[in-house]
mmCIF file as gemmi writes it, N, C-alpha and C atoms, coordinates in Angstrom:
data_model
loop_
_atom_site.group_PDB
_atom_site.id
_atom_site.type_symbol
_atom_site.label_atom_id
_atom_site.label_alt_id
_atom_site.label_comp_id
_atom_site.label_asym_id
_atom_site.label_entity_id
_atom_site.label_seq_id
_atom_site.pdbx_PDB_ins_code
_atom_site.Cartn_x
_atom_site.Cartn_y
_atom_site.Cartn_z
_atom_site.occupancy
_atom_site.B_iso_or_equiv
_atom_site.pdbx_formal_charge
_atom_site.auth_seq_id
_atom_site.auth_asym_id
_atom_site.pdbx_PDB_model_num
ATOM 1 N N . ALA Axp A 1 ? -206.138 23.711 -68.61 1 0 ? 1 A 1
ATOM 2 C CA . ALA Axp A 1 ? -205.416 24.724 -67.821 1 0 ? 1 A 1
ATOM 3 C C . ALA Axp A 1 ? -206.032 25.129 -66.713 1 0 ? 1 A 1
ATOM 4 N N . ALA Axp A 2 ? -207.299 25.404 -66.854 1 0 ? 2 A 1
ATOM 5 C CA . ALA Axp A 2 ? -208.109 25.505 -65.511 1 0 ? 2 A 1
ATOM 6 C C . ALA Axp A 2 ? -207.886 24.873 -64.538 1 0 ? 2 A 1
ATOM 7 N N . GLU Axp A 3 ? -208.257 23.445 -64.864 1 0 ? 3 A 1
ATOM 8 C CA . GLU Axp A 3 ? -208.106 22.497 -63.83 1 0 ? 3 A 1
ATOM 9 C C . GLU Axp A 3 ? -206.566 22.115 -63.281 1 0 ? 3 A 1
ATOM 10 N N . ASP Axp A 4 ? -205.636 22.554 -63.996 1 0 ? 4 A 1
ATOM 11 C CA . ASP Axp A 4 ? -204.485 22.78 -63.589 1 0 ? 4 A 1
ATOM 12 C C . ASP Axp A 4 ? -203.852 23.683 -62.52 1 0 ? 4 A 1
ATOM 13 N N . ALA Axp A 5 ? -204.483 24.915 -62.846 1 0 ? 5 A 1
ATOM 14 C CA . ALA Axp A 5 ? -204.681 26.055 -62.159 1 0 ? 5 A 1
ATOM 15 C C . ALA Axp A 5 ? -205.093 25.686 -60.546 1 0 ? 5 A 1
ATOM 16 N N . GLU Axp A 6 ? -206.504 25.102 -60.908 1 0 ? 6 A 1
ATOM 17 C CA . GLU Axp A 6 ? -207.33 24.669 -59.616 1 0 ? 6 A 1
ATOM 18 C C . GLU Axp A 6 ? -206.45 23.725 -58.689 1 0 ? 6 A 1
ATOM 19 N N . CYS Axp A 7 ? -205.864 22.845 -59.282 1 0 ? 7 A 1
ATOM 20 C CA . CYS Axp A 7 ? -205.135 21.518 -58.79 1 0 ? 7 A 1
ATOM 21 C C . CYS Axp A 7 ? -203.966 22.073 -58.197 1 0 ? 7 A 1
ATOM 22 N N . LYS Axp A 8 ? -203.372 23.243 -58.616 1 0 ? 8 A 1
ATOM 23 C CA . LYS Axp A 8 ? -202.08 23.849 -57.952 1 0 ? 8 A 1
ATOM 24 C C . LYS Axp A 8 ? -202.467 24.462 -56.609 1 0 ? 8 A 1
ATOM 25 N N . ALA Axp A 9 ? -203.824 25.325 -56.967 1 0 ? 9 A 1
ATOM 26 C CA . ALA Axp A 9 ? -204.149 25.918 -55.952 1 0 ? 9 A 1
ATOM 27 C C . ALA Axp A 9 ? -204.448 25.185 -54.748 1 0 ? 9 A 1
ATOM 28 N N . VAL Axp A 10 ? -205.244 24.035 -54.818 1 0 ? 10 A 1
ATOM 29 C CA . VAL Axp A 10 ? -205.105 22.968 -53.939 1 0 ? 10 A 1
ATOM 30 C C . VAL Axp A 10 ? -203.877 22.585 -53.171 1 0 ? 10 A 1
ATOM 31 N N . TRP Axp A 11 ? -203.061 22.278 -53.995 1 0 ? 11 A 1
ATOM 32 C CA . TRP Axp A 11 ? -201.598 21.745 -53.127 1 0 ? 11 A 1
ATOM 33 C C . TRP Axp A 11 ? -201.023 22.795 -52.515 1 0 ? 11 A 1
ATOM 34 N N . GLN Axp A 12 ? -200.971 24.039 -53.179 1 0 ? 12 A 1
ATOM 35 C CA . GLN Axp A 12 ? -200.337 25.35 -52.339 1 0 ? 12 A 1
ATOM 36 C C . GLN Axp A 12 ? -201.264 25.617 -50.838 1 0 ? 12 A 1
ATOM 37 N N . ALA Axp A 13 ? -202.639 25.134 -51.02 1 0 ? 13 A 1
ATOM 38 C CA . ALA Axp A 13 ? -203.249 25.425 -49.699 1 0 ? 13 A 1
ATOM 39 C C . ALA Axp A 13 ? -202.741 24.289 -48.733 1 0 ? 13 A 1
ATOM 40 N N . ALA Axp A 14 ? -202.705 23.016 -49.151 1 0 ? 14 A 1
ATOM 41 C CA . ALA Axp A 14 ? -202.271 21.923 -48.657 1 0 ? 14 A 1
ATOM 42 C C . ALA Axp A 14 ? -201.063 22.01 -47.779 1 0 ? 14 A 1
ATOM 43 N N . ILE Axp A 15 ? -199.767 22.446 -48.805 1 0 ? 15 A 1
ATOM 44 C CA . ILE Axp A 15 ? -198.716 22.703 -48.345 1 0 ? 15 A 1
ATOM 45 C C . ILE Axp A 15 ? -198.635 23.789 -47.118 1 0 ? 15 A 1
ATOM 46 N N . ALA Axp A 16 ? -199.453 25.049 -47.504 1 0 ? 16 A 1
ATOM 47 C CA . ALA Axp A 16 ? -199.572 25.927 -46.093 1 0 ? 16 A 1
ATOM 48 C C . ALA Axp A 16 ? -200.053 25.301 -44.938 1 0 ? 16 A 1
ATOM 49 N N . GLY Axp A 17 ? -200.94 24.667 -45.033 1 0 ? 17 A 1
ATOM 50 C CA . GLY Axp A 17 ? -201.404 23.902 -43.837 1 0 ? 17 A 1
ATOM 51 C C . GLY Axp A 17 ? -200.428 23.151 -43.159 1 0 ? 17 A 1
ATOM 52 N N . LEU Axp A 18 ? -199.828 22.326 -44.079 1 0 ? 18 A 1
ATOM 53 C CA . LEU Axp A 18 ? -198.653 21.469 -43.322 1 0 ? 18 A 1
ATOM 54 C C . LEU Axp A 18 ? -197.806 22.361 -42.763 1 0 ? 18 A 1
ATOM 55 N N . GLU Axp A 19 ? -197.314 23.546 -43.308 1 0 ? 19 A 1
ATOM 56 C CA . GLU Axp A 19 ? -196.169 24.306 -42.635 1 0 ? 19 A 1
ATOM 57 C C . GLU Axp A 19 ? -196.502 24.778 -41.191 1 0 ? 19 A 1
ATOM 58 N N . GLU Axp A 20 ? -197.761 24.883 -41.072 1 0 ? 20 A 1
ATOM 59 C CA . GLU Axp A 20 ? -198.482 25.458 -39.575 1 0 ? 20 A 1
ATOM 60 C C . GLU Axp A 20 ? -198.766 24.176 -38.788 1 0 ? 20 A 1
ATOM 61 N N . GLY Axp A 21 ? -198.353 23.114 -38.902 1 0 ? 21 A 1
ATOM 62 C CA . GLY Axp A 21 ? -198.671 21.981 -38.249 1 0 ? 21 A 1
ATOM 63 C C . GLY Axp A 21 ? -197.776 21.526 -37.471 1 0 ? 21 A 1
ATOM 64 N N . CYS Axp A 22 ? -197.928 20.496 -36.486 1 0 ? 22 A 1
ATOM 65 C CA . CYS Axp A 22 ? -196.726 20.115 -35.589 1 0 ? 22 A 1
ATOM 66 C C . CYS Axp A 22 ? -195.87 18.985 -36.748 1 0 ? 22 A 1
ATOM 67 N N . PRO Axp A 23 ? -194.711 18.935 -36.482 1 0 ? 23 A 1
ATOM 68 C CA . PRO Axp A 23 ? -193.557 18.352 -37.18 1 0 ? 23 A 1
ATOM 69 C C . PRO Axp A 23 ? -193.503 16.713 -36.909 1 0 ? 23 A 1
ATOM 70 N N . PHE Axp A 24 ? -194.223 16.453 -35.791 1 0 ? 24 A 1
ATOM 71 C CA . PHE Axp A 24 ? -194.191 15.016 -35.707 1 0 ? 24 A 1
ATOM 72 C C . PHE Axp A 24 ? -195.555 14.485 -36.193 1 0 ? 24 A 1
ATOM 73 N N . THR Axp A 25 ? -196.589 14.994 -35.907 1 0 ? 25 A 1
ATOM 74 C CA . THR Axp A 25 ? -197.911 14.825 -36.686 1 0 ? 25 A 1
ATOM 75 C C . THR Axp A 25 ? -197.737 15 -38.275 1 0 ? 25 A 1
ATOM 76 N N . MET Axp A 26 ? -196.878 15.906 -38.731 1 0 ? 26 A 1
ATOM 77 C CA . MET Axp A 26 ? -196.765 15.447 -40.229 1 0 ? 26 A 1
ATOM 78 C C . MET Axp A 26 ? -196.085 14.619 -40.836 1 0 ? 26 A 1
ATOM 79 N N . CYS Axp A 27 ? -194.972 14.056 -39.833 1 0 ? 27 A 1
ATOM 80 C CA . CYS Axp A 27 ? -194.176 12.843 -39.992 1 0 ? 27 A 1
ATOM 81 C C . CYS Axp A 27 ? -195.083 11.643 -40.202 1 0 ? 27 A 1
ATOM 82 N N . THR Axp A 28 ? -195.882 11.805 -39.103 1 0 ? 28 A 1
ATOM 83 C CA . THR Axp A 28 ? -196.731 10.632 -38.585 1 0 ? 28 A 1
ATOM 84 C C . THR Axp A 28 ? -197.642 10.27 -39.95 1 0 ? 28 A 1
ATOM 85 N N . ALA Axp A 29 ? -198.218 11.546 -40.277 1 0 ? 29 A 1
ATOM 86 C CA . ALA Axp A 29 ? -199.231 11.362 -41.662 1 0 ? 29 A 1
ATOM 87 C C . ALA Axp A 29 ? -198.556 11.039 -42.844 1 0 ? 29 A 1
ATOM 88 N N . LEU Axp A 30 ? -197.354 11.283 -42.827 1 0 ? 30 A 1
ATOM 89 C CA . LEU Axp A 30 ? -196.595 10.977 -44.233 1 0 ? 30 A 1
ATOM 90 C C . LEU Axp A 30 ? -196.485 9.362 -43.805 1 0 ? 30 A 1
ATOM 91 N N . HIS Axp A 31 ? -195.841 8.857 -42.966 1 0 ? 31 A 1
ATOM 92 C CA . HIS Axp A 31 ? -195.362 7.364 -42.679 1 0 ? 31 A 1
ATOM 93 C C . HIS Axp A 31 ? -196.856 6.586 -42.678 1 0 ? 31 A 1
ATOM 94 N N . HIS Axp A 32 ? -197.891 6.927 -42.266 1 0 ? 32 A 1
ATOM 95 C CA . HIS Axp A 32 ? -199.363 6.428 -42.655 1 0 ? 32 A 1
ATOM 96 C C . HIS Axp A 32 ? -199.641 6.386 -44.118 1 0 ? 32 A 1
ATOM 97 N N . GLN Axp A 33 ? -199.489 7.627 -44.368 1 0 ? 33 A 1
ATOM 98 C CA . GLN Axp A 33 ? -200.092 7.496 -46.018 1 0 ? 33 A 1
ATOM 99 C C . GLN Axp A 33 ? -198.995 6.636 -46.963 1 0 ? 33 A 1
ATOM 100 N N . LEU Axp A 34 ? -197.884 6.565 -46.477 1 0 ? 34 A 1
ATOM 101 C CA . LEU Axp A 34 ? -196.851 5.444 -47.161 1 0 ? 34 A 1
ATOM 102 C C . LEU Axp A 34 ? -197.204 4.359 -47.114 1 0 ? 34 A 1
ATOM 103 N N . ALA Axp A 35 ? -197.627 3.832 -45.966 1 0 ? 35 A 1
ATOM 104 C CA . ALA Axp A 35 ? -197.929 2.513 -45.48 1 0 ? 35 A 1
ATOM 105 C C . ALA Axp A 35 ? -199.225 2.136 -46.066 1 0 ? 35 A 1
ATOM 106 N N . VAL Axp A 36 ? -200.164 3.248 -46.417 1 0 ? 36 A 1
ATOM 107 C CA . VAL Axp A 36 ? -201.327 2.729 -46.696 1 0 ? 36 A 1
ATOM 108 C C . VAL Axp A 36 ? -201.526 2.473 -48.343 1 0 ? 36 A 1
ATOM 109 N N . HIS Axp A 37 ? -200.343 3.461 -48.903 1 0 ? 37 A 1
ATOM 110 C CA . HIS Axp A 37 ? -199.947 3.31 -50.575 1 0 ? 37 A 1
ATOM 111 C C . HIS Axp A 37 ? -199.536 2.324 -50.766 1 0 ? 37 A 1
ATOM 112 N N . GLU Axp A 38 ? -198.27 1.761 -49.995 1 0 ? 38 A 1
ATOM 113 C CA . GLU Axp A 38 ? -197.868 0.052 -50.043 1 0 ? 38 A 1
ATOM 114 C C . GLU Axp A 38 ? -198.321 -0.967 -49.656 1 0 ? 38 A 1
ATOM 115 N N . LEU Axp A 39 ? -199.604 -0.596 -49.274 1 0 ? 39 A 1
ATOM 116 C CA . LEU Axp A 39 ? -200.541 -1.862 -48.95 1 0 ? 39 A 1
ATOM 117 C C . LEU Axp A 39 ? -199.857 -2.657 -48.034 1 0 ? 39 A 1
ATOM 118 N N . ARG Axp A 40 ? -199.191 -1.872 -46.804 1 0 ? 40 A 1
ATOM 119 C CA . ARG Axp A 40 ? -199.074 -2.431 -45.655 1 0 ? 40 A 1
ATOM 120 C C . ARG Axp A 40 ? -200.075 -2.226 -44.546 1 0 ? 40 A 1
ATOM 121 N N . PRO Axp A 41 ? -201.299 -3.33 -44.21 1 0 ? 41 A 1
ATOM 122 C CA . PRO Axp A 41 ? -202.568 -2.875 -43.705 1 0 ? 41 A 1
ATOM 123 C C . PRO Axp A 41 ? -202.239 -3.256 -42.338 1 0 ? 41 A 1
ATOM 124 N N . PRO Axp A 42 ? -203.162 -2.804 -41.387 1 0 ? 42 A 1
ATOM 125 C CA . PRO Axp A 42 ? -202.932 -2.858 -39.925 1 0 ? 42 A 1
ATOM 126 C C . PRO Axp A 42 ? -203.303 -4.557 -39.647 1 0 ? 42 A 1
ATOM 127 N N . PRO Axp A 43 ? -203.007 -5.381 -38.841 1 0 ? 43 A 1
ATOM 128 C CA . PRO Axp A 43 ? -202.845 -6.628 -38.586 1 0 ? 43 A 1
ATOM 129 C C . PRO Axp A 43 ? -204.306 -7.126 -38.651 1 0 ? 43 A 1
ATOM 130 N N . GLY Axp A 44 ? -204.94 -7.871 -39.923 1 0 ? 44 A 1
ATOM 131 C CA . GLY Axp A 44 ? -205.916 -8.865 -39.783 1 0 ? 44 A 1
ATOM 132 C C . GLY Axp A 44 ? -206.493 -7.996 -40.729 1 0 ? 44 A 1
ATOM 133 N N . LEU Axp A 45 ? -206.524 -7.133 -41.34 1 0 ? 45 A 1
ATOM 134 C CA . LEU Axp A 45 ? -207.219 -6.371 -42.338 1 0 ? 45 A 1
ATOM 135 C C . LEU Axp A 45 ? -206.61 -6.012 -43.79 1 0 ? 45 A 1
ATOM 136 N N . ALA Axp A 46 ? -207.409 -5.922 -44.442 1 0 ? 46 A 1
ATOM 137 C CA . ALA Axp A 46 ? -206.911 -5.679 -46.194 1 0 ? 46 A 1
ATOM 138 C C . ALA Axp A 46 ? -206.685 -4.372 -46.354 1 0 ? 46 A 1
ATOM 139 N N . ALA Axp A 47 ? -205.758 -3.787 -46.771 1 0 ? 47 A 1
ATOM 140 C CA . ALA Axp A 47 ? -205.517 -2.264 -47.172 1 0 ? 47 A 1
ATOM 141 C C . ALA Axp A 47 ? -206.12 -2.006 -48.122 1 0 ? 47 A 1
ATOM 142 N N . ASP Axp A 48 ? -206.557 -2.799 -49.14 1 0 ? 48 A 1
ATOM 143 C CA . ASP Axp A 48 ? -207.394 -2.345 -50.047 1 0 ? 48 A 1
ATOM 144 C C . ASP Axp A 48 ? -208.807 -2.047 -49.885 1 0 ? 48 A 1
ATOM 145 N N . SER Axp A 49 ? -209.444 -2.473 -48.686 1 0 ? 49 A 1
ATOM 146 C CA . SER Axp A 49 ? -210.49 -2.41 -48.585 1 0 ? 49 A 1
ATOM 147 C C . SER Axp A 49 ? -210.752 -1.03 -47.699 1 0 ? 49 A 1
ATOM 148 N N . LEU Axp A 50 ? -212.006 -0.43 -47.807 1 0 ? 50 A 1
ATOM 149 C CA . LEU Axp A 50 ? -212.235 0.721 -46.974 1 0 ? 50 A 1
ATOM 150 C C . LEU Axp A 50 ? -212.126 0.307 -45.463 1 0 ? 50 A 1
ATOM 151 N N . GLU Axp A 51 ? -212.736 -0.836 -45.023 1 0 ? 51 A 1
ATOM 152 C CA . GLU Axp A 51 ? -212.492 -1.293 -43.279 1 0 ? 51 A 1
ATOM 153 C C . GLU Axp A 51 ? -210.937 -1.094 -42.935 1 0 ? 51 A 1
ATOM 154 N N . GLY Axp A 52 ? -210.058 -1.722 -43.777 1 0 ? 52 A 1
ATOM 155 C CA . GLY Axp A 52 ? -208.727 -1.636 -43.505 1 0 ? 52 A 1
ATOM 156 C C . GLY Axp A 52 ? -207.919 -0.372 -43.54 1 0 ? 52 A 1
ATOM 157 N N . VAL Axp A 53 ? -208.532 0.728 -44.34 1 0 ? 53 A 1
ATOM 158 C CA . VAL Axp A 53 ? -207.811 1.924 -44.67 1 0 ? 53 A 1
ATOM 159 C C . VAL Axp A 53 ? -208.367 2.921 -43.684 1 0 ? 53 A 1
ATOM 160 N N . LEU Axp A 54 ? -209.77 2.576 -43.244 1 0 ? 54 A 1
ATOM 161 C CA . LEU Axp A 54 ? -210.406 3.662 -41.989 1 0 ? 54 A 1
ATOM 162 C C . LEU Axp A 54 ? -209.764 2.759 -40.834 1 0 ? 54 A 1
ATOM 163 N N . MET Axp A 55 ? -209.378 1.665 -40.577 1 0 ? 55 A 1
ATOM 164 C CA . MET Axp A 55 ? -208.793 1.365 -39.34 1 0 ? 55 A 1
ATOM 165 C C . MET Axp A 55 ? -207.545 1.597 -39.334 1 0 ? 55 A 1
ATOM 166 N N . ALA Axp A 56 ? -206.697 1.853 -40.101 1 0 ? 56 A 1
ATOM 167 C CA . ALA Axp A 56 ? -205.211 2.177 -40.29 1 0 ? 56 A 1
ATOM 168 C C . ALA Axp A 56 ? -205.295 3.835 -39.708 1 0 ? 56 A 1
ATOM 169 N N . GLU Axp A 57 ? -206.171 4.417 -40.547 1 0 ? 57 A 1
ATOM 170 C CA . GLU Axp A 57 ? -206.243 5.683 -39.786 1 0 ? 57 A 1
ATOM 171 C C . GLU Axp A 57 ? -206.675 6.171 -38.416 1 0 ? 57 A 1
ATOM 172 N N . TYR Axp A 58 ? -207.611 5.073 -37.851 1 0 ? 58 A 1
ATOM 173 C CA . TYR Axp A 58 ? -208.443 5.1 -36.405 1 0 ? 58 A 1
ATOM 174 C C . TYR Axp A 58 ? -207.207 4.98 -35.646 1 0 ? 58 A 1
ATOM 175 N N . ARG Axp A 59 ? -206.153 4.049 -35.96 1 0 ? 59 A 1
ATOM 176 C CA . ARG Axp A 59 ? -205.04 3.734 -34.851 1 0 ? 59 A 1
ATOM 177 C C . ARG Axp A 59 ? -204.49 4.779 -34.904 1 0 ? 59 A 1
ATOM 178 N N . ALA Axp A 60 ? -204.128 5.371 -36.296 1 0 ? 60 A 1
ATOM 179 C CA . ALA Axp A 60 ? -202.784 6.374 -36.331 1 0 ? 60 A 1
ATOM 180 C C . ALA Axp A 60 ? -203.11 7.587 -35.341 1 0 ? 60 A 1
ATOM 181 N N . MET Axp A 61 ? -204.673 8.091 -35.638 1 0 ? 61 A 1
ATOM 182 C CA . MET Axp A 61 ? -205.163 9.172 -34.657 1 0 ? 61 A 1
ATOM 183 C C . MET Axp A 61 ? -205.036 8.844 -33.272 1 0 ? 61 A 1
ATOM 184 N N . LEU Axp A 62 ? -205.597 7.531 -33.204 1 0 ? 62 A 1
ATOM 185 C CA . LEU Axp A 62 ? -205.689 7.192 -31.44 1 0 ? 62 A 1
ATOM 186 C C . LEU Axp A 62 ? -203.987 7.353 -30.837 1 0 ? 62 A 1
ATOM 187 N N . ARG Axp A 63 ? -203.266 6.86 -31.515 1 0 ? 63 A 1
ATOM 188 C CA . ARG Axp A 63 ? -201.993 7.295 -30.987 1 0 ? 63 A 1
ATOM 189 C C . ARG Axp A 63 ? -201.327 8.651 -31.06 1 0 ? 63 A 1
ATOM 190 N N . LEU Axp A 64 ? -201.618 9.474 -32.083 1 0 ? 64 A 1
ATOM 191 C CA . LEU Axp A 64 ? -201.288 10.995 -31.902 1 0 ? 64 A 1
ATOM 192 C C . LEU Axp A 64 ? -202.158 11.806 -30.899 1 0 ? 64 A 1
ATOM 193 N N . ALA Axp A 65 ? -203.467 11.413 -30.52 1 0 ? 65 A 1
ATOM 194 C CA . ALA Axp A 65 ? -204.22 12.153 -29.741 1 0 ? 65 A 1
ATOM 195 C C . ALA Axp A 65 ? -203.481 12.052 -28.103 1 0 ? 65 A 1
ATOM 196 N N . LYS Axp A 66 ? -202.706 10.574 -28.159 1 0 ? 66 A 1
ATOM 197 C CA . LYS Axp A 66 ? -202.531 10.378 -26.682 1 0 ? 66 A 1
ATOM 198 C C . LYS Axp A 66 ? -201.24 11.024 -26.268 1 0 ? 66 A 1
ATOM 199 N N . ARG Axp A 67 ? -200.477 11.953 -27.379 1 0 ? 67 A 1
ATOM 200 C CA . ARG Axp A 67 ? -199.248 12.704 -27.117 1 0 ? 67 A 1
ATOM 201 C C . ARG Axp A 67 ? -199.837 14.066 -26.412 1 0 ? 67 A 1
ATOM 202 N N . ALA Axp A 68 ? -198.632 14.607 -25.338 1 0 ? 68 A 1
ATOM 203 C CA . ALA Axp A 68 ? -199.105 15.823 -24.915 1 0 ? 68 A 1
ATOM 204 C C . ALA Axp A 68 ? -198.938 16.827 -25.693 1 0 ? 68 A 1
ATOM 205 N N . ASP Axp A 69 ? -198.411 16.795 -26.482 1 0 ? 69 A 1
ATOM 206 C CA . ASP Axp A 69 ? -198.196 18.075 -28.003 1 0 ? 69 A 1
ATOM 207 C C . ASP Axp A 69 ? -199.597 18.524 -28.881 1 0 ? 69 A 1
ATOM 208 N N . PHE Axp A 70 ? -200.291 16.979 -28.814 1 0 ? 70 A 1
ATOM 209 C CA . PHE Axp A 70 ? -201.314 17.051 -29.407 1 0 ? 70 A 1
ATOM 210 C C . PHE Axp A 70 ? -202.64 17.896 -28.743 1 0 ? 70 A 1
ATOM 211 N N . ALA Axp A 71 ? -202.69 17.649 -27.266 1 0 ? 71 A 1
ATOM 212 C CA . ALA Axp A 71 ? -203.534 18.091 -26.27 1 0 ? 71 A 1
ATOM 213 C C . ALA Axp A 71 ? -203.12 19.591 -26.736 1 0 ? 71 A 1
ATOM 214 N N . GLU Axp A 72 ? -202.012 20.113 -26.347 1 0 ? 72 A 1
ATOM 215 C CA . GLU Axp A 72 ? -201.526 21.262 -26.311 1 0 ? 72 A 1
ATOM 216 C C . GLU Axp A 72 ? -201.729 22.241 -27.842 1 0 ? 72 A 1
ATOM 217 N N . GLY Axp A 73 ? -201.359 21.5 -28.927 1 0 ? 73 A 1
ATOM 218 C CA . GLY Axp A 73 ? -202.007 22.122 -29.984 1 0 ? 73 A 1
ATOM 219 C C . GLY Axp A 73 ? -203.606 22.155 -30.163 1 0 ? 73 A 1
ATOM 220 N N . VAL Axp A 74 ? -204.276 21.284 -29.775 1 0 ? 74 A 1
ATOM 221 C CA . VAL Axp A 74 ? -205.869 21.648 -29.715 1 0 ? 74 A 1
ATOM 222 C C . VAL Axp A 74 ? -206.013 22.728 -28.879 1 0 ? 74 A 1
ATOM 223 N N . ARG Axp A 75 ? -205.653 23.083 -27.7 1 0 ? 75 A 1
ATOM 224 C CA . ARG Axp A 75 ? -205.403 24.085 -26.64 1 0 ? 75 A 1
ATOM 225 C C . ARG Axp A 75 ? -205.417 25.452 -27.448 1 0 ? 75 A 1
ATOM 226 N N . ALA Axp A 76 ? -204.245 25.265 -28.39 1 0 ? 76 A 1
ATOM 227 C CA . ALA Axp A 76 ? -203.715 26.734 -28.941 1 0 ? 76 A 1
ATOM 228 C C . ALA Axp A 76 ? -204.426 26.892 -30.166 1 0 ? 76 A 1
ATOM 229 N N . ARG Axp A 77 ? -204.71 25.741 -30.875 1 0 ? 77 A 1
ATOM 230 C CA . ARG Axp A 77 ? -205.788 26.078 -32.147 1 0 ? 77 A 1
ATOM 231 C C . ARG Axp A 77 ? -207.343 26.756 -31.598 1 0 ? 77 A 1
ATOM 232 N N . LEU Axp A 78 ? -207.856 25.52 -30.878 1 0 ? 78 A 1
ATOM 233 C CA . LEU Axp A 78 ? -209.33 25.747 -30.839 1 0 ? 78 A 1
ATOM 234 C C . LEU Axp A 78 ? -209.758 26.242 -29.473 1 0 ? 78 A 1
ATOM 235 N N . VAL Axp A 79 ? -208.986 26.336 -28.315 1 0 ? 79 A 1
ATOM 236 C CA . VAL Axp A 79 ? -209.805 26.908 -27.132 1 0 ? 79 A 1
ATOM 237 C C . VAL Axp A 79 ? -209.032 28.408 -27.12 1 0 ? 79 A 1
ATOM 238 N N . ASP Axp A 80 ? -207.843 28.606 -27.088 1 0 ? 80 A 1
ATOM 239 C CA . ASP Axp A 80 ? -207.355 29.887 -26.894 1 0 ? 80 A 1
ATOM 240 C C . ASP Axp A 80 ? -207.452 30.771 -28.329 1 0 ? 80 A 1
ATOM 241 N N . LYS Axp A 81 ? -207.332 29.924 -29.483 1 0 ? 81 A 1
ATOM 242 C CA . LYS Axp A 81 ? -207.198 30.581 -30.803 1 0 ? 81 A 1
ATOM 243 C C . LYS Axp A 81 ? -206.031 31.365 -30.79 1 0 ? 81 A 1
ATOM 244 N N . ASP Axp A 82 ? -204.837 31.215 -30.267 1 0 ? 82 A 1
ATOM 245 C CA . ASP Axp A 82 ? -203.639 31.956 -30.365 1 0 ? 82 A 1
ATOM 246 C C . ASP Axp A 82 ? -202.623 31.527 -31.474 1 0 ? 82 A 1
ATOM 247 N N . ASN Axp A 83 ? -202.762 30.18 -31.659 1 0 ? 83 A 1
ATOM 248 C CA . ASN Axp A 83 ? -201.736 29.406 -32.461 1 0 ? 83 A 1
ATOM 249 C C . ASN Axp A 83 ? -200.39 29.363 -31.831 1 0 ? 83 A 1
ATOM 250 N N . ARG Axp A 84 ? -200.431 29.492 -30.191 1 0 ? 84 A 1
ATOM 251 C CA . ARG Axp A 84 ? -199.162 29.376 -29.74 1 0 ? 84 A 1
ATOM 252 C C . ARG Axp A 84 ? -199.198 28.046 -28.853 1 0 ? 84 A 1
ATOM 253 N N . PRO Axp A 85 ? -198.924 27.171 -29.319 1 0 ? 85 A 1
ATOM 254 C CA . PRO Axp A 85 ? -198.664 25.801 -28.523 1 0 ? 85 A 1
ATOM 255 C C . PRO Axp A 85 ? -197.29 26.069 -27.246 1 0 ? 85 A 1
């Protein structure tokens, strides 16, 4: 019962964090997780290896970091700390 309560608290915190984030980033993260889960690795790497999973994560984050809304979100969260992109 204690483990169930702890698990529920972790999931509630995760959902609350997702609700505060960028919708595009949330969609991309879901797509990435499904791709890894379905073992669709980046070209040339096996998704069942740590290297393959980390490379997929790295590539996804590089694409997100190139978006203007990512830079604006970083500014709002980390620089101005006003959470208003």
